[in-house]
N, CA, C and O of each residue as an XYZ file, in Angstrom:
944
protein
N       0.847     -1.195      0.000
C       0.000      0.000      0.000
C       0.883      1.247      0.000
O       1.858      1.322      0.749
N       0.539      2.228     -0.844
C       1.295      3.465     -0.912
C       1.094      4.282      0.354
O      -0.001      4.336      0.914
N       2.195      4.928      0.800
C       2.104      5.800      1.976
C       1.840      7.251      1.566
O       1.781      8.144      2.411
N       1.686      7.469      0.271
C       1.462      8.827     -0.227
C       0.149      9.396      0.292
O      -0.901      8.763      0.179
N       0.217     10.574      0.852
C      -0.971     11.302      1.279
C      -0.959     12.669      0.596
O      -0.037     13.451      0.827
N      -1.946     12.976     -0.229
C      -2.004     14.308     -0.827
C      -2.050     15.375      0.262
O      -2.765     15.238      1.254
N      -1.283     16.427      0.062
C      -1.233     17.510      1.046
C      -2.344     18.512      0.740
O      -2.437     19.047     -0.364
N      -3.173     18.748      1.737
C      -4.310     19.643      1.588
C      -4.047     20.919      2.385
O      -3.941     20.880      3.611
N      -3.943     22.047      1.685
C      -3.695     23.335      2.327
C      -4.999     23.886      2.893
O      -5.998     23.987      2.181
N      -4.986     24.241      4.175
C      -6.159     24.807      4.847
C      -5.710     26.076      5.560
O      -4.956     26.009      6.531
N      -6.165     27.224      5.088
C      -5.751     28.473      5.723
C      -6.290     28.521      7.141
O      -7.444     28.168      7.388
N      -5.445     28.964      8.082
C      -5.836     29.010      9.477
C      -6.792     30.148      9.774
O      -6.943     31.076      8.980
N      -7.432     30.065     10.924
C      -8.362     31.082     11.402
C      -7.790     31.736     12.657
O      -7.291     31.051     13.549
N      -7.865     33.057     12.720
C      -7.404     33.762     13.907
C      -8.357     33.502     15.074
O      -9.575     33.485     14.900
N      -7.792     33.302     16.255
C      -8.593     33.084     17.461
C      -7.962     33.863     18.605
O      -6.740     33.881     18.750
N      -8.794     34.507     19.416
C      -8.271     35.334     20.493
C      -8.568     34.825     21.881
O      -8.273     35.512     22.858
N      -9.156     33.615     22.005
C      -9.575     33.145     23.324
C      -9.012     31.771     23.668
O      -9.611     31.033     24.451
N      -7.866     31.421     23.089
C      -7.240     30.124     23.359
C      -6.199     30.297     24.456
O      -5.021     30.517     24.175
N      -6.636     30.199     25.697
C      -5.779     30.537     26.835
C      -4.520     29.682     26.907
O      -3.457     30.176     27.284
N      -4.630     28.395     26.545
C      -3.464     27.513     26.622
C      -2.370     27.928     25.637
O      -1.208     27.559     25.804
N      -2.744     28.691     24.618
C      -1.770     29.164     23.632
C      -1.472     30.648     23.820
O      -1.086     31.335     22.874
N      -1.650     31.133     25.036
C      -1.418     32.544     25.366
C      -2.414     33.435     24.650
O      -2.091     34.563     24.280
N      -3.610     32.938     24.457
C      -4.794     33.666     23.996
C      -4.856     33.902     22.490
O      -5.868     33.561     21.878
N      -3.848     34.454     21.874
C      -3.900     34.690     20.424
C      -3.353     33.474     19.701
O      -2.277     32.978     20.034
N      -4.103     32.989     18.698
C      -3.690     31.758     18.026
C      -4.189     31.755     16.588
O      -5.045     32.549     16.198
N      -3.625     30.834     15.815
C      -4.119     30.513     14.483
C      -4.551     29.055     14.547
O      -3.751     28.187     14.897
N      -5.816     28.775     14.210
C      -6.379     27.462     14.476
C      -7.165     26.929     13.278
O      -7.479     27.652     12.332
N      -7.466     25.643     13.360
C      -8.462     25.000     12.511
C      -9.226     24.003     13.369
O      -8.721     23.520     14.382
N     -10.437     23.704     12.954
C     -11.265     22.781     13.729
C     -10.642     21.385     13.719
O     -10.260     20.874     12.666
N     -10.545     20.787     14.881
C      -9.979     19.437     14.986
C     -10.737     18.451     14.108
O     -10.133     17.635     13.412
N     -12.078     18.532     14.146
C     -12.882     17.603     13.348
C     -12.599     17.750     11.860
O     -12.644     16.770     11.116
N     -12.311     18.966     11.427
C     -12.006     19.202     10.016
C     -10.697     18.523      9.627
O     -10.631     17.822      8.617
N      -9.671     18.731     10.422
C      -8.372     18.126     10.136
C      -8.449     16.605     10.206
O      -7.874     15.908      9.369
N      -9.157     16.098     11.202
C      -9.295     14.650     11.343
C     -10.072     14.050     10.172
O      -9.790     12.927      9.755
N     -11.038     14.781      9.645
C     -11.821     14.278      8.510
C     -10.954     14.157      7.269
O     -11.068     13.187      6.519
N     -10.086     15.138      7.052
C      -9.172     15.068      5.903
C      -8.185     13.915      6.082
O      -7.908     13.181      5.134
N      -7.659     13.758      7.286
C      -6.711     12.668      7.550
C      -7.380     11.303      7.374
O      -6.808     10.400      6.765
N      -8.588     11.159      7.908
C      -9.307      9.888      7.790
C      -9.599      9.548      6.335
O      -9.710      8.376      5.975
N      -9.724     10.576      5.500
C      -9.987     10.353      4.074
C      -8.723     10.023      3.288
O      -8.793      9.728      2.095
N      -7.562     10.073      3.956
C      -6.310      9.736      3.293
C      -5.449     10.915      2.913
O      -4.424     10.748      2.253
N      -5.853     12.117      3.323
C      -5.071     13.308      3.029
C      -4.226     13.732      4.209
O      -4.376     13.213      5.315
N      -3.332     14.681      3.965
C      -2.495     15.250      5.020
C      -2.850     16.731      5.134
O      -2.389     17.536      4.326
N      -3.672     17.107      6.137
C      -4.097     18.504      6.270
C      -2.986     19.370      6.840
O      -2.349     19.000      7.827
N      -2.752     20.516      6.224
C      -1.697     21.425      6.670
C      -2.312     22.806      6.878
O      -2.850     23.398      5.943
N      -2.230     23.314      8.102
C      -2.741     24.642      8.401
C      -1.729     25.698      7.979
O      -0.564     25.638      8.372
N      -2.170     26.662      7.181
C      -1.305     27.726      6.690
C      -1.554     29.015      7.466
O      -2.699     29.386      7.723
N      -0.491     29.676      7.829
C      -0.592     30.972      8.491
C      -1.153     32.007      7.521
O      -0.625     32.159      6.419
N      -2.211     32.722      7.905
C      -2.714     33.787      7.038
C      -1.704     34.940      6.966
O      -1.377     35.559      7.978
N      -1.222     35.209      5.764
C      -0.247     36.282      5.541
C      -0.643     37.038      4.292
O      -0.880     36.431      3.247
N      -0.717     38.349      4.387
C      -1.072     39.161      3.229
C       0.137     39.396      2.327
O       1.284     39.340      2.771
N      -0.143     39.658      1.065
C       0.889     40.096      0.134
C       1.834     39.010     -0.338
O       2.911     39.323     -0.846
N       1.468     37.733     -0.189
C       2.342     36.655     -0.648
C       1.918     36.215     -2.044
O       0.799     36.482     -2.481
N       2.820     35.544     -2.726
C       2.520     34.958     -4.027
C       1.925     33.580     -3.774
O       2.653     32.629     -3.490
N       0.602     33.470     -3.877
C      -0.051     32.205     -3.560
C       0.271     31.113     -4.571
O       0.272     29.931     -4.227
N       0.541     31.492     -5.797
C       0.937     30.481     -6.780
C       2.210     29.789     -6.324
O       2.346     28.572     -6.445
N       3.130     30.568     -5.806
C       4.390     30.014     -5.305
C       4.185     29.283     -3.981
O       4.757     28.217     -3.756
N       3.369     29.861     -3.112
C       3.186     29.270     -1.789
C       2.484     27.917     -1.852
O       2.701     27.070     -0.986
N       1.655     27.707     -2.854
C       0.911     26.453     -2.962
C       1.688     25.349     -3.678
O       1.180     24.239     -3.837
N       2.904     25.642     -4.107
C       3.736     24.591     -4.696
C       3.945     23.487     -3.653
O       4.313     23.773     -2.514
N       3.715     22.248     -4.035
C       3.850     21.134     -3.102
C       2.558     20.727     -2.427
O       2.512     19.729     -1.707
N       1.506     21.501     -2.658
C       0.188     21.135     -2.145
C      -0.677     20.607     -3.284
O      -0.589     21.073     -4.420
N      -1.504     19.636     -2.959
C      -2.290     18.937     -3.982
C      -3.764     19.325     -3.980
O      -4.491     19.013     -4.923
N      -4.201     19.997     -2.938
C      -5.587     20.433     -2.847
C      -5.697     21.573     -1.856
O      -4.785     21.822     -1.068
N      -6.828     22.265     -1.905
C      -7.093     23.391     -1.001
C      -8.462     23.199     -0.374
O      -9.417     22.817     -1.050
N      -8.553     23.464      0.916
C      -9.829     23.458      1.622
C     -10.015     24.836      2.244
O      -9.196     25.276      3.052
N     -11.094     25.513      1.865
C     -11.445     26.796      2.473
C     -12.462     26.515      3.579
O     -13.598     26.142      3.287
N     -12.070     26.690      4.846
C     -12.930     26.274      5.958
C     -13.933     27.345      6.371
O     -13.947     28.449      5.826
N     -14.768     26.997      7.341
C     -15.690     27.948      7.921
C     -14.966     28.973      8.771
O     -13.750     28.907      8.949
N     -15.727     29.921      9.293
C     -15.137     30.971     10.120
C     -16.116     32.109     10.300
O     -17.319     31.945     10.095
N     -15.593     33.278     10.690
C     -16.427     34.454     10.886
C     -16.931     35.011      9.566
O     -16.709     34.435      8.501
N     -17.613     36.142      9.658
C     -18.253     36.732      8.486
C     -17.283     37.583      7.668
O     -16.364     38.206      8.199
N     -17.521     37.587      6.367
C     -16.827     38.518      5.478
C     -17.331     39.931      5.713
O     -18.501     40.140      6.032
N     -16.431     40.905      5.552
C     -16.849     42.298      5.573
C     -17.792     42.527      4.387
O     -17.400     42.274      3.248
N     -19.011     42.992      4.619
C     -19.939     43.224      3.513
C     -19.392     44.162      2.435
O     -19.859     44.136      1.297
N     -18.420     44.977      2.782
C     -17.812     45.855      1.783
C     -17.129     45.057      0.675
O     -16.975     45.555     -0.440
N     -16.721     43.832      0.969
C     -16.045     43.019     -0.053
C     -16.995     42.607     -1.161
O     -16.555     42.255     -2.256
N     -18.307     42.645     -0.889
C     -19.267     42.346     -1.954
C     -20.180     43.537     -2.246
O     -21.308     43.382     -2.713
N     -19.656     44.731     -1.954
C     -20.313     45.945     -2.404
C     -21.437     46.476     -1.558
O     -22.162     47.370     -1.993
N     -21.608     45.941     -0.331
C     -22.673     46.431      0.548
C     -22.190     47.675      1.294
O     -21.110     47.649      1.885
N     -22.963     48.760      1.281
C     -22.522     49.999      1.922
C     -22.639     49.985      3.443
O     -22.018     50.808      4.116
N     -23.420     49.068      3.991
C     -23.595     49.019      5.440
C     -23.496     47.584      5.935
O     -23.601     46.634      5.159
N     -23.293     47.446      7.236
C     -23.098     46.137      7.862
C     -24.235     45.851      8.832
O     -24.520     46.654      9.720
N     -24.891     44.685      8.654
C     -25.961     44.296      9.580
C     -25.367     44.069     10.967
O     -24.229     43.617     11.092
N     -26.133     44.381     11.999
C     -25.644     44.269     13.374
C     -25.251     42.848     13.760
O     -24.498     42.660     14.716
N     -25.738     41.857     13.049
C     -25.433     40.461     13.372
C     -24.085     40.002     12.818
O     -23.590     38.947     13.214
N     -23.490     40.766     11.922
C     -22.217     40.374     11.306
C     -21.131     40.358     12.386
O     -21.016     41.302     13.167
N     -20.340     39.289     12.427
C     -19.396     39.116     13.529
C     -18.024     38.641     13.059
O     -17.879     38.083     11.972
N     -17.025     38.875     13.904
C     -15.642     38.400     13.711
C     -15.053     38.817     12.370
O     -14.308     38.050     11.759
N     -15.371     40.002     11.911
C     -14.786     40.488     10.660
C     -13.315     40.802     10.894
O     -12.963     41.456     11.876
N     -12.465     40.339     10.000
C     -11.032     40.585     10.093
C     -10.507     40.871      8.687
O     -10.576     40.012      7.808
N      -9.988     42.066      8.479
C      -9.574     42.493      7.141
C      -8.472     41.610      6.572
O      -8.483     41.306      5.379
N      -7.525     41.195      7.401
C      -6.457     40.337      6.900
C      -6.990     38.962      6.515
O      -6.630     38.415      5.473
N      -7.850     38.409      7.365
C      -8.429     37.100      7.052
C      -9.193     37.153      5.737
O      -9.088     36.241      4.918
N      -9.961     38.215      5.533
C     -10.711     38.359      4.282
C      -9.776     38.417      3.088
O      -9.978     37.714      2.099
N      -8.748     39.258      3.181
C      -7.823     39.433      2.059
C      -7.109     38.134      1.721
O      -6.948     37.794      0.549
N      -6.682     37.409      2.749
C      -5.972     36.143      2.538
C      -6.881     35.113      1.883
O      -6.497     34.479      0.901
N      -8.082     34.945      2.422
C      -9.008     33.947      1.877
C      -9.375     34.253      0.424
O      -9.415     33.355     -0.417
N      -9.641     35.524      0.142
C     -10.031     35.901     -1.212
C      -8.887     35.676     -2.194
O      -9.108     35.170     -3.294
N      -7.663     36.048     -1.809
C      -6.510     35.834     -2.690
C      -6.260     34.347     -2.928
O      -6.014     33.925     -4.058
N      -6.325     33.557     -1.855
C      -6.096     32.119     -1.973
C      -7.138     31.483     -2.889
O      -6.799     30.651     -3.731
N      -8.393     31.868     -2.730
C      -9.460     31.303     -3.565
C      -9.231     31.633     -5.037
O      -9.401     30.770     -5.898
N      -8.850     32.865     -5.331
C      -8.606     33.265     -6.724
C      -7.528     32.395     -7.354
O      -7.696     31.885     -8.462
N      -6.421     32.230     -6.640
C      -5.293     31.483     -7.184
C      -5.622     30.000     -7.325
O      -5.293     29.387     -8.341
N      -6.265     29.421     -6.319
C      -6.611     27.997     -6.374
C      -7.548     27.708     -7.532
O      -7.358     26.735     -8.262
N      -8.558     28.548     -7.703
C      -9.513     28.333     -8.786
C      -8.862     28.524    -10.148
O      -9.062     27.713    -11.052
N      -8.091     29.581    -10.298
C      -7.454     29.847    -11.588
C      -6.433     28.778    -11.938
O      -6.233     28.464    -13.112
N      -5.783     28.214    -10.914
C      -4.748     27.220    -11.152
C      -5.262     25.805    -11.300
O      -4.480     24.890    -11.560
N      -6.573     25.603    -11.138
C      -7.127     24.270    -11.293
C      -6.798     23.327    -10.152
O      -6.858     22.109    -10.316
N      -6.448     23.881     -8.987
C      -6.151     23.044     -7.822
C      -7.476     22.549     -7.236
O      -8.372     23.360     -7.001
N      -7.624     21.256     -6.998
C      -8.869     20.762     -6.397
C      -9.223     21.535     -5.138
O      -8.375     21.743     -4.270
N     -10.477     21.961     -5.041
C     -10.872     22.870     -3.961
C     -12.221     22.481     -3.385
O     -13.192     22.267     -4.110
N     -12.257     22.395     -2.063
C     -13.498     22.196     -1.313
C     -13.712     23.429     -0.449
O     -12.855     23.773      0.365
N     -14.854     24.099     -0.618
C     -15.176     25.303      0.144
C     -16.329     25.001      1.086
O     -17.388     24.545      0.654
N     -16.123     25.256      2.387
C     -17.105     24.932      3.413
C     -17.578     26.203      4.111
O     -16.757     26.980      4.599
N     -18.886     26.423      4.163
C     -19.528     27.512      4.888
C     -18.922     28.869      4.509
O     -19.186     29.349      3.407
N     -18.132     29.501      5.363
C     -17.482     30.760      4.980
C     -16.704     30.585      3.686
O     -16.674     31.487      2.849
N     -16.073     29.421      3.519
C     -15.318     29.173      2.292
C     -16.192     29.286      1.060
O     -15.758     29.799      0.028
N     -17.441     28.801      1.168
C     -18.391     28.934      0.066
C     -18.688     30.404     -0.198
O     -18.767     30.823     -1.352
N     -18.851     31.184      0.859
C     -19.101     32.619      0.705
C     -17.912     33.302      0.024
O     -18.091     34.165     -0.835
N     -16.706     32.907      0.415
C     -15.494     33.461     -0.190
C     -15.501     33.239     -1.700
O     -15.274     34.172     -2.470
N     -15.760     32.019     -2.113
C     -15.745     31.689     -3.538
C     -16.801     32.496     -4.290
O     -16.538     33.012     -5.376
N     -17.987     32.603     -3.710
C     -19.044     33.351     -4.384
C     -18.669     34.820     -4.545
O     -18.925     35.409     -5.595
N     -18.070     35.416     -3.522
C     -17.668     36.818     -3.585
C     -16.513     37.013     -4.569
O     -16.492     37.996     -5.309
N     -15.560     36.089     -4.583
C     -14.459     36.154     -5.542
C     -14.977     36.205     -6.973
O     -14.412     36.878     -7.835
N     -16.063     35.479     -7.206
C     -16.639     35.424     -8.550
C     -17.656     36.550     -8.812
O     -18.364     36.522     -9.818
N     -17.728     37.531     -7.913
C     -18.597     38.679     -8.138
C     -19.977     38.565     -7.539
O     -20.843     39.389     -7.834
N     -20.210     37.561     -6.702
C     -21.510     37.374     -6.081
C     -21.643     38.133     -4.768
O     -20.735     38.854     -4.356
N     -22.785     37.959     -4.121
C     -23.047     38.636     -2.850
C     -23.680     37.659     -1.861
O     -23.972     36.511     -2.196
N     -23.884     38.144     -0.633
C     -24.403     37.314      0.441
C     -25.630     37.953      1.084
O     -25.774     39.175      1.099
N     -26.510     37.105      1.614
C     -27.543     37.555      2.533
C     -26.844     37.756      3.874
O     -26.325     36.798      4.447
N     -26.825     38.981      4.377
C     -26.056     39.256      5.596
C     -26.643     38.584      6.830
O     -25.907     38.245      7.757
N     -27.964     38.387      6.854
C     -28.578     37.759      8.027
C     -29.886     37.101      7.610
O     -30.844     37.779      7.237
N     -29.915     35.785      7.678
C     -31.116     35.058      7.305
C     -32.251     35.322      8.296
O     -31.992     35.505      9.485
N     -33.487     35.346      7.834
C     -34.614     35.536      8.759
C     -34.733     34.404      9.777
O     -35.175     34.619     10.906
N     -34.334     33.193      9.371
C     -34.287     32.053     10.281
C     -32.885     31.456     10.188
O     -32.503     30.917      9.148
N     -32.126     31.551     11.266
C     -30.740     31.085     11.250
C     -30.653     29.562     11.210
O     -31.538     28.856     11.693
N     -29.573     29.084     10.625
C     -29.290     27.645     10.597
C     -28.108     27.375     11.527
O     -27.072     26.873     11.091
N     -28.263     27.701     12.785
C     -27.201     27.481     13.765
C     -27.556     26.296     14.659
O     -28.697     26.141     15.095
N     -26.532     25.452     14.922
C     -26.765     24.237     15.717
C     -27.993     23.519     15.175
O     -28.922     23.187     15.913
N     -27.972     23.292     13.881
C     -29.185     22.858     13.192
C     -28.842     21.756     12.191
O     -27.879     21.874     11.434
N     -29.626     20.702     12.192
C     -29.497     19.658     11.175
C     -30.761     19.641     10.324
O     -31.877     19.769     10.829
N     -30.555     19.481      9.018
C     -31.705     19.388      8.130
C     -31.327     18.601      6.887
O     -30.153     18.324      6.642
N     -32.339     18.245      6.106
C     -32.099     17.525      4.871
C     -31.732     18.493      3.759
O     -32.276     19.593      3.660
N     -30.809     18.061      2.935
C     -30.404     18.809      1.741
C     -30.697     17.930      0.539
O     -30.325     16.757      0.510
N     -31.363     18.501     -0.446
C     -31.751     17.737     -1.629
C     -31.025     18.264     -2.860
O     -31.142     19.439     -3.209
N     -30.272     17.380     -3.513
C     -29.598     17.713     -4.765
C     -30.584     17.560     -5.914
O     -31.346     16.594     -5.965
N     -30.566     18.518     -6.835
C     -31.358     18.327     -8.048
C     -30.529     17.681     -9.147
O     -31.073     17.215    -10.149
N     -29.199     17.651     -8.959
C     -28.286     16.979     -9.889
C     -26.885     17.018     -9.294
O     -26.633     17.678     -8.285
N     -25.989     16.300     -9.940
C     -24.543     16.375     -9.681
C     -24.106     15.907     -8.302
O     -22.998     16.236     -7.879
N     -24.942     15.141     -7.576
C     -24.501     14.710     -6.250
C     -23.245     13.844     -6.306
O     -22.464     13.821     -5.354
N     -23.047     13.132     -7.416
C     -21.866     12.282     -7.534
C     -20.581     13.099     -7.545
O     -19.528     12.587     -7.162
N     -20.642     14.362     -7.976
C     -19.459     15.217     -7.968
C     -18.980     15.494     -6.548
O     -17.827     15.873     -6.338
N     -19.864     15.303     -5.581
C     -19.540     15.533     -4.179
C     -19.150     14.232     -3.468
O     -18.747     14.244     -2.305
N     -19.276     13.121     -4.180
C     -18.943     11.835     -3.604
C     -20.055     11.174     -2.842
O     -19.896     10.037     -2.400
N     -21.196     11.849     -2.666
C     -22.277     11.291     -1.855
C     -23.064     10.258     -2.654
O     -23.091     10.292     -3.884
N     -23.698      9.348     -1.938
C     -24.326      8.198     -2.586
C     -25.650      8.517     -3.258
O     -25.993      7.904     -4.270
N     -26.396      9.462     -2.713
C     -27.718      9.730     -3.265
C     -28.047     11.203     -3.266
O     -27.240     12.022     -2.825
N     -29.229     11.553     -3.758
C     -29.571     12.972     -3.906
C     -29.965     13.671     -2.611
O     -30.123     14.892     -2.604
N     -30.128     12.934     -1.516
C     -30.505     13.559     -0.256
C     -29.476     13.234      0.819
O     -29.074     12.081      0.981
N     -29.051     14.274      1.558
C     -28.115     14.078      2.666
C     -28.628     14.819      3.888
O     -29.387     15.782      3.776
N     -28.206     14.361      5.046
C     -28.528     15.026      6.299
C     -27.343     15.907      6.665
O     -26.227     15.416      6.831
N     -27.586     17.218      6.791
C     -26.494     18.167      6.936
C     -26.509     18.850      8.298
O     -27.566     19.209      8.818
N     -25.313     19.023      8.869
C     -25.140     19.768     10.109
C     -24.715     21.190      9.768
O     -23.692     21.401      9.117
N     -25.503     22.157     10.208
C     -25.286     23.550      9.797
C     -24.965     24.451     10.980
O     -25.414     24.229     12.104
N     -24.173     25.476     10.686
C     -23.952     26.559     11.641
C     -23.658     27.819     10.838
O     -22.499     28.135     10.567
N     -24.714     28.536     10.460
C     -24.528     29.771      9.693
C     -25.759     30.651      9.832
O     -26.867     30.168     10.061
N     -25.542     31.955      9.689
C     -26.670     32.899      9.694
C     -26.715     33.682      8.387
O     -27.571     34.546      8.195
N     -25.775     33.366      7.485
C     -25.735     33.999      6.176
C     -25.887     32.943      5.092
O     -25.832     31.743      5.362
N     -26.079     33.409      3.852
C     -26.237     32.480      2.734
C     -25.901     33.204      1.438
O     -25.750     34.426      1.414
N     -25.786     32.433      0.364
C     -25.554     33.028     -0.943
C     -26.780     33.843     -1.358
O     -27.922     33.447     -1.127
N     -26.510     34.979     -1.971
C     -27.579     35.816     -2.512
C     -27.406     35.854     -4.028
O     -27.792     34.904     -4.709
N     -26.839     36.919     -4.565
C     -26.552     36.947     -5.998
C     -25.404     35.983     -6.275
O     -24.365     36.044     -5.618
N     -25.592     35.098     -7.242
C     -24.562     34.107     -7.535
C     -23.445     34.715     -8.361
O     -23.679     35.506     -9.274
N     -22.210     34.321     -8.014
C     -21.059     34.758     -8.768
C     -20.953     34.016    -10.097
O     -21.635     33.018    -10.326
N     -20.099     34.517    -10.950
C     -19.894     33.919    -12.266
C     -19.367     32.495    -12.123
O     -18.381     32.258    -11.426
N     -20.029     31.552    -12.784
C     -19.581     30.169    -12.757
C     -19.939     29.419    -11.489
O     -19.473     28.298    -11.288
N     -20.763     30.015    -10.623
C     -21.220     29.353     -9.399
C     -22.653     28.881     -9.633
O     -23.554     29.690     -9.854
N     -22.855     27.560     -9.582
C     -24.158     26.972     -9.893
C     -24.684     26.197     -8.694
O     -24.036     25.265     -8.216
N     -25.849     26.581     -8.215
C     -26.477     25.871     -7.092
C     -27.033     24.536     -7.577
O     -27.783     24.491     -8.552
N     -26.666     23.451     -6.898
C     -27.158     22.125     -7.272
C     -27.903     21.439     -6.127
O     -28.431     20.341     -6.302
N     -27.949     22.080     -4.955
C     -28.684     21.501     -3.819
C     -29.163     22.621     -2.907
O     -28.501     23.647     -2.755
N     -30.324     22.404     -2.305
C     -30.908     23.381     -1.399
C     -31.481     22.684     -0.171
O     -31.786     21.491     -0.194
N     -31.619     23.463      0.904
C     -32.357     23.001      2.076
C     -33.842     23.063      1.759
O     -34.245     23.635      0.747
N     -34.649     22.476      2.621
C     -36.087     22.463      2.372
C     -36.698     23.860      2.390
O     -37.777     24.064      1.834
N     -36.022     24.837      3.027
C     -36.526     26.211      3.034
C     -35.987     27.035      1.869
O     -36.223     28.240      1.792
N     -35.260     26.377      0.963
C     -34.786     27.043     -0.232
C     -33.389     27.627     -0.157
O     -32.875     28.099     -1.171
N     -32.758     27.614      1.008
C     -31.407     28.161      1.134
C     -30.432     27.333      0.300
O     -30.442     26.106      0.396
N     -29.583     27.978     -0.525
C     -28.587     27.228     -1.300
C     -27.619     26.495     -0.378
O     -27.084     27.083      0.562
N     -27.397     25.212     -0.648
C     -26.563     24.400      0.236
C     -25.342     23.785     -0.435
O     -24.377     23.442      0.248
N     -25.362     23.637     -1.754
C     -24.207     23.063     -2.442
C     -24.101     23.668     -3.824
O     -25.104     23.913     -4.495
N     -22.846     23.910     -4.245
C     -22.629     24.518     -5.561
C     -21.496     23.807     -6.287
O     -20.590     23.238     -5.678
N     -21.582     23.862     -7.603
C     -20.451     23.557     -8.465
C     -19.814     24.878     -8.866
O     -20.507     25.874     -9.067
N     -18.497     24.881     -8.980
C     -17.760     26.090     -9.315
C     -17.009     25.841    -10.612
O     -16.173     24.940    -10.686
N     -17.301     26.622    -11.617
C     -16.660     26.464    -12.910
C     -15.193     26.869    -12.802
O     -14.885     28.036    -12.560
N     -14.300     25.922    -12.979
C     -12.862     26.155    -12.844
C     -12.130     25.063    -13.627
O     -12.725     24.039    -13.962
N     -10.853     25.274    -13.917
C     -10.095     24.238    -14.645
C     -10.002     22.910    -13.913
O      -9.864     21.858    -14.538
N     -10.079     22.957    -12.586
C     -10.034     21.740    -11.787
C     -11.342     21.511    -11.056
O     -12.275     22.308    -11.159
N     -11.399     20.403    -10.310
C     -12.570     20.067     -9.493
C     -12.733     21.123     -8.412
O     -11.783     21.413     -7.684
N     -13.925     21.701     -8.295
C     -14.167     22.721     -7.281
C     -15.634     22.689     -6.884
O     -16.517     22.819     -7.732
N     -15.889     22.517     -5.596
C     -17.258     22.466     -5.079
C     -17.341     23.259     -3.784
O     -16.328     23.543     -3.144
N     -18.565     23.610     -3.409
C     -18.780     24.279     -2.138
C     -20.028     23.763     -1.462
O     -21.011     23.431     -2.124
N     -19.991     23.695     -0.128
C     -21.160     23.302      0.660
C     -21.378     24.329      1.761
O     -20.423     24.848      2.339
N     -22.644     24.618      2.045
C     -22.976     25.584      3.084
C     -22.887     24.962      4.481
O     -22.662     25.670      5.462
N     -23.059     23.667      4.568
C     -23.040     23.002      5.873
C     -21.621     22.598      6.264
O     -20.665     22.865      5.537
N     -21.500     21.955      7.412
C     -20.199     21.534      7.949
C     -20.106     20.005      7.921
O     -20.506     19.355      8.887
N     -19.596     19.424      6.852
C     -19.519     17.962      6.778
C     -18.620     17.353      7.842
O     -18.785     16.188      8.202
N     -17.659     18.143      8.355
C     -16.759     17.607      9.379
C     -17.485     17.290     10.682
O     -17.014     16.471     11.471
N     -18.639     17.939     10.913
C     -19.366     17.715     12.164
C     -19.788     16.260     12.326
O     -19.768     15.725     13.435
N     -20.169     15.622     11.228
C     -20.727     14.268     11.309
C     -19.994     13.259     10.427
O     -20.481     12.148     10.222
N     -18.830     13.638      9.906
C     -18.102     12.751      8.993
C     -17.692     11.441      9.650
O     -17.582     10.417      8.975
N     -17.465     11.463     10.952
C     -17.031     10.242     11.646
C     -18.130      9.189     11.716
O     -17.845      8.006     11.903
N     -19.395      9.615     11.568
C     -20.506      8.673     11.683
C     -21.392      8.605     10.442
O     -22.225      7.706     10.330
N     -21.226      9.537      9.515
C     -22.084      9.610      8.328
C     -21.238      9.384      7.074
O     -20.421     10.236      6.724
N     -21.420      8.255      6.396
C     -20.609      7.959      5.212
C     -20.710      9.017      4.117
O     -19.735      9.252      3.402
N     -21.862      9.657      3.972
C     -21.997     10.690      2.956
C     -21.095     11.882      3.246
O     -20.484     12.435      2.332
N     -21.008     12.278      4.507
C     -20.152     13.417      4.852
C     -18.677     13.047      4.726
O     -17.872     13.852      4.257
N     -18.324     11.836      5.141
C     -16.951     11.376      4.971
C     -16.577     11.311      3.495
O     -15.431     11.559      3.122
N     -17.563     10.974      2.657
C     -17.303     10.835      1.219
C     -16.929     12.161      0.570
O     -16.215     12.172     -0.433
N     -17.395     13.275      1.119
C     -17.031     14.581      0.568
C     -15.530     14.814      0.727
O     -14.874     15.290     -0.199
N     -14.991     14.482      1.887
C     -13.552     14.621      2.105
C     -12.774     13.596      1.278
O     -11.693     13.888      0.768
N     -13.331     12.405      1.154
C     -12.678     11.380      0.345
C     -12.585     11.815     -1.115
O     -11.596     11.532     -1.792
N     -13.626     12.512     -1.599
C     -13.602     12.981     -2.983
C     -12.561     14.085     -3.152
O     -11.869     14.120     -4.170
N     -12.437     14.981     -2.182
C     -11.374     15.988     -2.230
C     -10.007     15.324     -2.313
O      -9.179     15.703     -3.140
N      -9.773     14.345     -1.465
C      -8.484     13.666     -1.444
C      -8.251     12.910     -2.752
O      -7.143     12.919     -3.288
N      -9.287     12.261     -3.261
C      -9.152     11.538     -4.533
C      -8.781     12.487     -5.671
O      -7.902     12.192     -6.481
N      -9.456     13.612     -5.717
C      -9.164     14.595     -6.761
C      -7.756     15.157     -6.596
O      -7.043     15.361     -7.578
N      -7.361     15.407     -5.353
C      -6.010     15.927     -5.085
C      -4.948     14.922     -5.484
O      -3.920     15.287     -6.054
N      -5.196     13.649     -5.182
C      -4.223     12.611     -5.533
C      -4.081     12.475     -7.045
O      -2.972     12.313     -7.554
N      -5.196     12.541     -7.763
C      -5.145     12.360     -9.208
C      -4.531     13.545     -9.923
O      -4.039     13.413    -11.044
N      -4.558     14.719     -9.272
C      -4.009     15.916     -9.906
C      -2.598     16.240     -9.455
O      -1.974     17.152     -9.998
N      -2.075     15.508     -8.464
C      -0.752     15.828     -7.937
C       0.348     15.469     -8.919
O       0.185     14.584     -9.759
N       1.464     16.161     -8.805
C       2.584     15.899     -9.709
C       3.173     14.525     -9.431
O       3.236     14.117     -8.271
N       3.610     13.789    -10.465
C       4.207     12.467    -10.246
C       5.353     12.475     -9.252
O       5.548     11.500     -8.526
N       6.114     13.561     -9.208
C       7.268     13.625     -8.317
C       6.868     13.646     -6.852
O       7.692     13.385     -5.975
N       5.578     13.964     -6.579
C       5.122     13.996     -5.192
C       4.743     12.601     -4.697
O       4.524     12.426     -3.498
N       4.659     11.616     -5.567
C       4.188     10.309     -5.153
C       5.315      9.456     -4.585
O       5.084      8.314     -4.186
């Protein structure tokens, strides 16, 4: 059996309340990293740094995962004001995520965008967001129904049970962003992203239930499979 594990780049999230790390930290969700590892990938947390050449920085990585996190500054998608519910806005985090998404998509690097990551991709492509849903999907599980393309996500059938934590959603769709699944209340839940490589986004958090739900684990497995098939021979 090959010991090769595709390296999956995951930009870190700033955190200010991690006392064991002297309060200020760069983190990723444990369940997210474990889900990538269980799928056969090697998750690597990247320090958010502005002004870097992402094409150069991503050399040696086989896939990109844009994780969840706080809200994007509404100014990034042309909104003149910010709803009072918008939280954890960080200008550096926004700039880093947006730059990374542009480079990954343009370069055809396999990409999985989760929750905030989905919002990032939509904004990069010129789309916008609903700043605050009338009914939040926080600490919430619901069914998601695909109208097509569920196999692109690795899931077995057109319906999945999704664990959600978000108060925002896609509004105006960006160029090349196609909704292929929705929640029962109509909120967009999964998209295909037109790019040279495999690129998908989900509004829910598959890492929450990947350890017990084969459909959620399959999303990470598909990312790893795509990353492995696109990696340079010298990396094997």
